[in-house]
N, C-alpha and C positions, 0 to 999 in steps of 0.2 A: 319730227321736230316741227314745232308750230312756226307760222310765218313771222310772228313777233320775235322769237328767238333767233330765227335765221337772219333777221334784219339787224340784230345787235351783235353779230359775230363777225370776226375776220379783220385782220390788219391792225396796225398801230393807230394811235390817235391821228398822227400826221397823215397817214395813208387814208384814213376815213375822212379827214377834212378835205384832202385832195379830191376824193371821189364826190363829195357833196358841195364843194366850194362854189361852183357856178350857180347852184340853185339857192344859195343862202341869201338872206336879206342883207342890206347894207350894214346894220348893226351886228348881225351874226358874222359877217365877213371881218369886221373890225375885231370881234372877239376871237375868231379863228386865227387872225394874224397875230394877236397877242399870245395865244396859247402856243402857236408854232415857234414864235420867237423866244418864249419864256416857259418852256415845257416843265422844267423842274420847279420854277417859282410857282407856276399855276398848280402844280400837283400839291403844293403845300397850302393852297387857299381854300377857304370855305366859300360857299356861294356868295355870301355878303362881300368877302374880300375881293373875289374876282369881279363882281359887279362894280365895286368901287374903283378897282384898278382900270377897268375898261371904260367906265362911265355909262353903264347901262343899269337897268333895274334887275332885281332878283328874278322877276318873272321872265324877262328877256334872256337871262342866263340859263334859266331852266328850259325855255323854248329852244335855245341854241343846242343844248344837250339832246333834246328830242329830235331836232333837225338832223343830228348826226346818227340817229337810230337808237338812242338810249331811252330807257324809261323815264329818266330825269337826271338831275345834276349828280345825285349820289352815285349812280351807276357810271356816269361819265368820269367823275373824279376817281373812282375805284380803278377804272381802266387806265387813267392818266398816271396813277400812282404805281401801276404795275411796272416792275423793273427798278423802281426807286425805293423799295421797301426798307432796305438796310439804311440808306442815307436819310430817309424821312422819319425813321423810328424815334430818334431823339427829339425831333421837332414835334411829333405827335404826342410824345410823352410830356414834353414841356407844356404843350397846349392843354393837355388833360390836367396837369398839375395846377396850372394857373386857373383853370375853370373851377377848381375846388374852393377857391377863395379862402385858402388856409392862412394862418398866421405864420410868421417866420419860424417860430419855435416848433410849430406843428410840422412844417416842411423839414426842418433839421431832424426832428425826432423820427419822422417817417423814413428819411433818407438813411439814417443810421440803422434803423430796424431792417431796411432792405439790404444794407451791406452785411449786417450780421447774418441774415438769412442766406444770402448768396455765398458768404464764406463757409457757412455750415454745409451747404449743398456741394461746394467745391471740395471741401475736406471729405465728405461722405462718399463722393464719387471717385476719389483717388484709387488707382489700382497700384498696389505695391510693386508688381513686376515692371510696370511702365515707369514708375518713379526711379527704380533701381537702374533701368536702362538709360534714362535721361541723365542721371548723375554720372554713370560710367562713361557716357559719351563725352561729357564735359571734361572729366578728369583725364581721359585717354587722348583727347584731341591735341595735335601739335599746335594748331592755330585755331582760334575761335573768332568769328565775326558775328556781331549781334546787329540785326537789321530791324529797324522800326521807324516809322515816320509819324509826324504829328506828336501827340502825347506819348506814343510808344517810343519815340526817339529818346525822350527823357528817361523813360523807364529802362530803356536799353542802356543808357549811360549809368544808371544806378546799378544795374546788373553787372556791367563791365567793371565798375569800381569794386563791387563786392567779390568778383571772381579773380581779380588781378593777382592777389596773393597766392592763389592756389592753382593757377593755370600758367602754362608756358607763355602764351601770347593771346591777349584778348583785345579786340578792337570793336568799335561801334561806329555807326554812320553819323552820329551827332557831331556837327561841326565840320563835316567833310564837304567836298565840292559838289555834292549832289549824287544822284543815283548813277550817273555815268562814271564818276570816280570810284564809287563802290564796286561797280561792275568790273572795272579794270583790276581792282584788288582781288576780287573773288575769282577772277580768271586764273590766278596763280594757285588757288586752293585745290587740294586733291582729296582722295578718299581718306587720308589720314587727318584731315581737318574737320571743322564743324561750323555750320551756319545755324545760328539761333534766330528764328523769325518770330517777332512779336507783332501779331496782327489781330486787331479787334475792330468791330464796327465803329466808325465806318472804315472798311478795308481799303488800304492804300494800294493803288495799282503798281506803284514802284516796288513795294514789298513782293507782290505776286510775281512781277517780272524778274526780280533778282533771284527769288527762290526757284523760279522755273529754270533760269540759267544755271544755277548751282546744281539743281537736280539732274539736268542733262549731263553735267560733268561728273556725276556720281559722288558729289560732295554730300556727306551725311547732313541731314537737316533735323533740327529739333524745333518744333513749333509750339508757341504759347498762343492759344486762341480760345474762342468761346464756344464753338460747336463743330460737329463733324462736317457740316455743310460749308464751313469757312473755306475760302479759296486756297489757303496754304495747307490745310489738314491733309488733303489727298496726296500732296507731294512730299510730306514729311515722313521720315523714318520713325520718329516718335513724336507724339502730340500730347501735350498736357493742356487740360481745359480749365478755364476759370469761368464760373457762372457770373455773368454781368447783367446789369439792368440797362434798358435802352435809354440811358440819359447821357448827358455830356460829362458827368463826373463819376464814371465807374472805374477810373484808374486805380482806386484804392484796392480793389479786389485783385487786380493784376499785380500790383506792388506786393501784396501779401504772398501771392504765389511765387513771385521772384525771390522774395526774402526767404521763403521756405526752401526753395531749390538751393539757394546759396548756402543756407545753413546746413543742408545735407551734404553739399560739396565740401564744406569746411570740416564736417564731422568725418567724412570718408577720406579726406586728404591725408597723405603721410606727413608726419611731423607738423600737423596743423598748430599745435601749441607752440612749438619752436618758432614757426612762421609768425604767429601772432605776437610773441614776445619780441622777436627781432624787429618787426614792423613798428611796434610801440616804441622801442628804443630809438629807432631812426627818427621817429616823429617827435621825440621829447623836446627838441629845441623850439618846436612850434606849439606845444601844449601849455596851457595855463595851469600852474600848480597852486595858485592861491598864496596868501601870505603865510609865512612860517612864523 
Protein backbone atom coordinates (compact mmCIF):
# COMPACT_ATOMS: atom_id res chain seq x y z
CA UNK A 1 0.00 0.00 0.00
CA UNK A 2 1.41 3.40 -0.94
CA UNK A 3 1.95 6.13 1.68
CA UNK A 4 -0.73 8.23 0.00
CA UNK A 5 -3.36 5.54 0.35
CA UNK A 6 -2.29 4.84 3.90
CA UNK A 7 -2.79 8.51 4.73
CA UNK A 8 -6.36 8.59 3.46
CA UNK A 9 -7.65 5.56 5.33
CA UNK A 10 -9.07 4.92 8.75
CA UNK A 11 -11.72 6.38 11.03
CA UNK A 12 -14.83 8.45 10.51
CA UNK A 13 -14.73 12.07 9.42
CA UNK A 14 -15.16 13.18 13.03
CA UNK A 15 -12.31 10.94 14.18
CA UNK A 16 -10.10 12.21 11.38
CA UNK A 17 -10.92 15.82 12.27
CA UNK A 18 -10.05 15.07 15.88
CA UNK A 19 -6.68 13.64 14.86
CA UNK A 20 -5.77 16.69 12.74
CA UNK A 21 -7.60 19.49 14.58
CA UNK A 22 -4.67 20.97 16.51
CA UNK A 23 -2.65 21.34 13.29
CA UNK A 24 -5.43 22.99 11.28
CA UNK A 25 -5.39 26.67 10.35
CA UNK A 26 -7.99 29.02 11.83
CA UNK A 27 -10.24 28.87 8.75
CA UNK A 28 -9.87 25.09 8.59
CA UNK A 29 -10.87 24.79 12.26
CA UNK A 30 -13.99 26.86 11.55
CA UNK A 31 -14.80 24.50 8.67
CA UNK A 32 -14.12 21.47 10.85
CA UNK A 33 -16.44 22.81 13.57
CA UNK A 34 -19.19 23.31 11.00
CA UNK A 35 -18.81 19.79 9.58
CA UNK A 36 -18.85 18.15 13.02
CA UNK A 37 -21.94 20.11 14.07
CA UNK A 38 -23.76 19.59 10.75
CA UNK A 39 -22.48 16.28 9.40
CA UNK A 40 -25.65 15.33 7.51
CA UNK A 41 -26.15 18.82 6.09
CA UNK A 42 -22.49 18.96 5.06
CA UNK A 43 -22.85 15.61 3.30
CA UNK A 44 -25.49 17.14 1.02
CA UNK A 45 -23.31 20.09 0.02
CA UNK A 46 -21.22 20.73 -3.03
CA UNK A 47 -17.88 22.50 -2.48
CA UNK A 48 -19.54 25.83 -3.44
CA UNK A 49 -22.31 25.33 -0.88
CA UNK A 50 -19.95 24.37 1.94
CA UNK A 51 -17.70 27.33 1.18
CA UNK A 52 -20.69 29.70 1.27
CA UNK A 53 -22.03 28.19 4.50
CA UNK A 54 -18.71 28.52 6.31
CA UNK A 55 -17.62 31.78 4.68
CA UNK A 56 -14.47 30.53 2.97
CA UNK A 57 -13.28 30.19 -0.62
CA UNK A 58 -13.56 27.04 -2.69
CA UNK A 59 -9.76 26.80 -2.65
CA UNK A 60 -9.78 26.88 1.17
CA UNK A 61 -12.46 24.16 1.28
CA UNK A 62 -10.32 22.02 -1.02
CA UNK A 63 -7.22 22.63 1.12
CA UNK A 64 -9.26 21.69 4.20
CA UNK A 65 -10.03 18.31 2.64
CA UNK A 66 -6.35 17.79 1.83
CA UNK A 67 -5.37 18.79 5.37
CA UNK A 68 -7.45 15.83 6.58
CA UNK A 69 -5.54 13.49 4.27
CA UNK A 70 -7.86 13.37 1.26
CA UNK A 71 -6.87 13.98 -2.35
CA UNK A 72 -9.44 16.77 -2.52
CA UNK A 73 -13.03 17.76 -1.77
CA UNK A 74 -14.71 14.99 -3.87
CA UNK A 75 -12.96 12.30 -1.83
CA UNK A 76 -13.74 14.12 1.43
CA UNK A 77 -17.45 14.36 0.53
CA UNK A 78 -17.58 10.72 -0.56
CA UNK A 79 -16.33 9.73 2.90
CA UNK A 80 -18.77 12.13 4.57
CA UNK A 81 -21.67 10.64 2.61
CA UNK A 82 -20.74 7.11 3.71
CA UNK A 83 -23.53 5.84 5.94
CA UNK A 84 -26.03 8.42 4.69
CA UNK A 85 -26.50 6.90 1.21
CA UNK A 86 -30.14 5.90 1.64
CA UNK A 87 -31.15 9.21 3.20
CA UNK A 88 -29.22 11.26 0.65
CA UNK A 89 -30.43 9.40 -2.45
CA UNK A 90 -33.59 11.54 -2.92
CA UNK A 91 -31.58 14.74 -2.47
CA UNK A 92 -28.98 13.67 -5.03
CA UNK A 93 -31.69 12.61 -7.46
CA UNK A 94 -33.45 15.96 -7.05
CA UNK A 95 -30.15 17.81 -7.52
CA UNK A 96 -29.54 15.83 -10.73
CA UNK A 97 -33.09 16.48 -11.95
CA UNK A 98 -32.78 20.22 -11.39
CA UNK A 99 -29.41 20.32 -13.16
CA UNK A 100 -31.05 19.03 -16.36
CA UNK A 101 -32.93 22.34 -16.72
CA UNK A 102 -36.01 20.51 -18.00
CA UNK A 103 -39.46 21.96 -18.53
CA UNK A 104 -42.28 20.91 -16.22
CA UNK A 105 -43.85 18.77 -18.94
CA UNK A 106 -40.54 16.97 -19.51
CA UNK A 107 -40.20 16.25 -15.79
CA UNK A 108 -43.75 14.89 -15.63
CA UNK A 109 -43.25 12.75 -18.71
CA UNK A 110 -39.95 11.37 -17.43
CA UNK A 111 -41.45 10.63 -14.02
CA UNK A 112 -44.38 8.74 -15.55
CA UNK A 113 -42.01 6.78 -17.77
CA UNK A 114 -39.91 5.86 -14.74
CA UNK A 115 -43.02 4.69 -12.87
CA UNK A 116 -44.16 2.54 -15.80
CA UNK A 117 -40.70 1.00 -16.03
CA UNK A 118 -40.58 0.31 -12.29
CA UNK A 119 -44.05 -1.22 -12.32
CA UNK A 120 -43.04 -3.53 -15.13
CA UNK A 121 -39.92 -4.59 -13.22
CA UNK A 122 -42.04 -5.20 -10.10
CA UNK A 123 -44.51 -7.32 -12.04
CA UNK A 124 -41.80 -9.25 -13.88
CA UNK A 125 -39.95 -10.16 -10.70
CA UNK A 126 -43.02 -11.45 -8.86
CA UNK A 127 -42.71 -15.06 -7.67
CA UNK A 128 -46.08 -16.87 -7.70
CA UNK A 129 -45.25 -19.02 -4.66
CA UNK A 130 -44.30 -15.99 -2.58
CA UNK A 131 -47.46 -14.16 -3.62
CA UNK A 132 -49.61 -17.16 -2.63
CA UNK A 133 -47.92 -17.33 0.78
CA UNK A 134 -48.46 -13.61 1.35
CA UNK A 135 -52.17 -13.79 0.54
CA UNK A 136 -52.65 -16.89 2.69
CA UNK A 137 -50.89 -15.21 5.62
CA UNK A 138 -53.34 -12.31 5.39
CA UNK A 139 -56.45 -14.49 5.10
CA UNK A 140 -55.43 -16.87 7.90
CA UNK A 141 -54.35 -14.27 10.47
CA UNK A 142 -56.61 -13.68 13.46
CA UNK A 143 -55.36 -10.11 13.87
CA UNK A 144 -53.36 -7.96 11.46
CA UNK A 145 -51.37 -4.85 12.32
CA UNK A 146 -49.96 -2.75 9.48
CA UNK A 147 -46.90 -0.70 10.44
CA UNK A 148 -45.50 2.18 8.42
CA UNK A 149 -44.31 5.71 9.10
CA UNK A 150 -44.09 8.82 6.97
CA UNK A 151 -45.79 8.29 3.62
CA UNK A 152 -45.92 4.56 4.40
CA UNK A 153 -48.36 5.28 7.23
CA UNK A 154 -50.88 6.62 4.72
CA UNK A 155 -50.26 3.67 2.41
CA UNK A 156 -50.85 1.40 5.39
CA UNK A 157 -54.15 3.18 6.01
CA UNK A 158 -55.24 2.48 2.43
CA UNK A 159 -54.26 -1.17 2.81
CA UNK A 160 -56.13 -1.40 6.10
CA UNK A 161 -59.25 0.05 4.48
CA UNK A 162 -59.05 -2.42 1.57
CA UNK A 163 -58.51 -5.48 3.78
CA UNK A 164 -61.11 -4.73 6.45
CA UNK A 165 -63.96 -6.49 4.65
CA UNK A 166 -62.02 -9.72 4.17
CA UNK A 167 -60.08 -10.08 7.45
CA UNK A 168 -61.14 -10.60 11.04
CA UNK A 169 -59.29 -7.63 12.51
CA UNK A 170 -57.04 -5.10 10.78
CA UNK A 171 -55.33 -2.15 12.45
CA UNK A 172 -52.76 0.40 11.35
CA UNK A 173 -50.50 2.75 13.28
CA UNK A 174 -51.78 5.87 11.49
CA UNK A 175 -53.45 8.14 14.03
CA UNK A 176 -52.14 6.20 17.04
CA UNK A 177 -50.21 7.57 19.99
CA UNK A 178 -46.84 6.77 18.46
CA UNK A 179 -44.55 3.76 18.32
CA UNK A 180 -44.79 3.12 22.08
CA UNK A 181 -48.56 2.66 21.75
CA UNK A 182 -48.08 0.34 18.77
CA UNK A 183 -45.52 -1.66 20.76
CA UNK A 184 -48.03 -2.19 23.58
CA UNK A 185 -50.59 -3.44 21.07
CA UNK A 186 -48.15 -5.77 19.32
CA UNK A 187 -47.13 -7.20 22.69
CA UNK A 188 -50.50 -9.01 22.66
CA UNK A 189 -49.90 -10.52 19.20
CA UNK A 190 -49.10 -14.22 18.85
CA UNK A 191 -48.10 -16.71 16.16
CA UNK A 192 -51.71 -16.71 14.99
CA UNK A 193 -51.54 -13.03 14.05
CA UNK A 194 -49.65 -11.02 11.41
CA UNK A 195 -47.61 -7.83 11.20
CA UNK A 196 -47.37 -6.19 7.79
CA UNK A 197 -44.36 -3.86 7.63
CA UNK A 198 -44.23 -1.20 4.91
CA UNK A 199 -40.69 0.12 4.74
CA UNK A 200 -39.07 2.01 1.88
CA UNK A 201 -36.20 4.49 1.70
CA UNK A 202 -35.81 6.40 3.75
CA UNK A 203 -36.26 3.52 6.20
CA UNK A 204 -37.93 4.44 9.49
CA UNK A 205 -36.13 3.25 12.62
CA UNK A 206 -39.52 2.92 14.36
CA UNK A 207 -40.62 0.30 11.82
CA UNK A 208 -37.37 -1.62 12.25
CA UNK A 209 -37.71 -1.54 16.05
CA UNK A 210 -41.34 -2.71 16.03
CA UNK A 211 -40.64 -5.49 13.53
CA UNK A 212 -37.68 -6.63 15.62
CA UNK A 213 -39.90 -6.86 18.70
CA UNK A 214 -42.60 -8.76 16.80
CA UNK A 215 -40.03 -11.13 15.32
CA UNK A 216 -38.67 -11.96 18.78
CA UNK A 217 -42.21 -12.90 19.83
CA UNK A 218 -42.52 -15.22 16.79
CA UNK A 219 -45.28 -13.10 15.23
CA UNK A 220 -45.39 -13.77 11.46
CA UNK A 221 -44.17 -10.81 9.43
CA UNK A 222 -45.01 -9.82 5.86
CA UNK A 223 -42.72 -7.07 4.55
CA UNK A 224 -43.36 -4.73 1.66
CA UNK A 225 -40.05 -3.13 0.78
CA UNK A 226 -37.67 -2.31 -2.06
CA UNK A 227 -34.65 -4.61 -1.84
CA UNK A 228 -33.18 -7.62 0.00
CA UNK A 229 -30.80 -5.26 1.82
CA UNK A 230 -33.76 -3.45 3.41
CA UNK A 231 -33.57 -3.67 7.23
CA UNK A 232 -36.98 -5.39 7.47
CA UNK A 233 -36.39 -7.98 4.73
CA UNK A 234 -34.12 -10.17 6.85
CA UNK A 235 -36.68 -10.35 9.67
CA UNK A 236 -39.73 -11.07 7.51
CA UNK A 237 -41.21 -14.51 6.90
CA UNK A 238 -42.36 -13.35 3.49
CA UNK A 239 -41.18 -10.28 1.56
CA UNK A 240 -42.72 -8.65 -1.49
CA UNK A 241 -40.55 -6.16 -3.36
CA UNK A 242 -41.56 -3.03 -5.25
CA UNK A 243 -39.05 -1.43 -7.60
CA UNK A 244 -38.81 2.22 -6.61
CA UNK A 245 -36.82 5.17 -7.84
CA UNK A 246 -34.77 7.25 -5.39
CA UNK A 247 -37.08 10.25 -5.42
CA UNK A 248 -39.55 11.72 -2.96
CA UNK A 249 -42.58 10.60 -4.97
CA UNK A 250 -42.17 6.84 -5.44
CA UNK A 251 -45.22 5.95 -3.35
CA UNK A 252 -47.28 5.26 -6.47
CA UNK A 253 -45.37 2.04 -7.12
CA UNK A 254 -45.96 0.87 -3.56
CA UNK A 255 -49.65 1.74 -3.79
CA UNK A 256 -49.95 -0.37 -6.94
CA UNK A 257 -48.36 -3.30 -5.10
CA UNK A 258 -50.77 -2.86 -2.18
CA UNK A 259 -53.78 -2.71 -4.50
CA UNK A 260 -52.61 -5.88 -6.26
CA UNK A 261 -52.25 -7.74 -2.95
CA UNK A 262 -55.68 -6.60 -1.76
CA UNK A 263 -57.23 -7.64 -5.08
CA UNK A 264 -55.77 -11.12 -4.63
CA UNK A 265 -57.08 -11.29 -1.05
CA UNK A 266 -60.56 -10.32 -2.22
CA UNK A 267 -60.40 -12.93 -4.98
CA UNK A 268 -59.34 -15.71 -2.61
CA UNK A 269 -61.65 -14.75 0.23
CA UNK A 270 -64.70 -16.93 0.83
CA UNK A 271 -67.99 -15.26 -0.05
CA UNK A 272 -66.21 -12.17 -1.37
CA UNK A 273 -69.16 -11.29 -3.64
CA UNK A 274 -71.61 -11.54 -0.73
CA UNK A 275 -69.31 -9.35 1.37
CA UNK A 276 -69.10 -6.73 -1.38
CA UNK A 277 -72.89 -6.72 -1.84
CA UNK A 278 -73.56 -6.45 1.90
CA UNK A 279 -71.02 -3.65 2.30
CA UNK A 280 -72.54 -1.70 -0.58
CA UNK A 281 -76.01 -2.11 0.93
CA UNK A 282 -74.79 -0.78 4.27
CA UNK A 283 -73.24 2.23 2.54
CA UNK A 284 -76.31 3.11 0.46
CA UNK A 285 -77.48 5.94 2.76
CA UNK A 286 -74.16 7.72 2.19
CA UNK A 287 -73.89 7.15 -1.57
CA UNK A 288 -75.04 9.70 -4.12
CA UNK A 289 -77.50 8.16 -6.60
CA UNK A 290 -78.08 11.12 -8.88
CA UNK A 291 -81.44 12.48 -10.00
CA UNK A 292 -84.13 10.03 -10.98
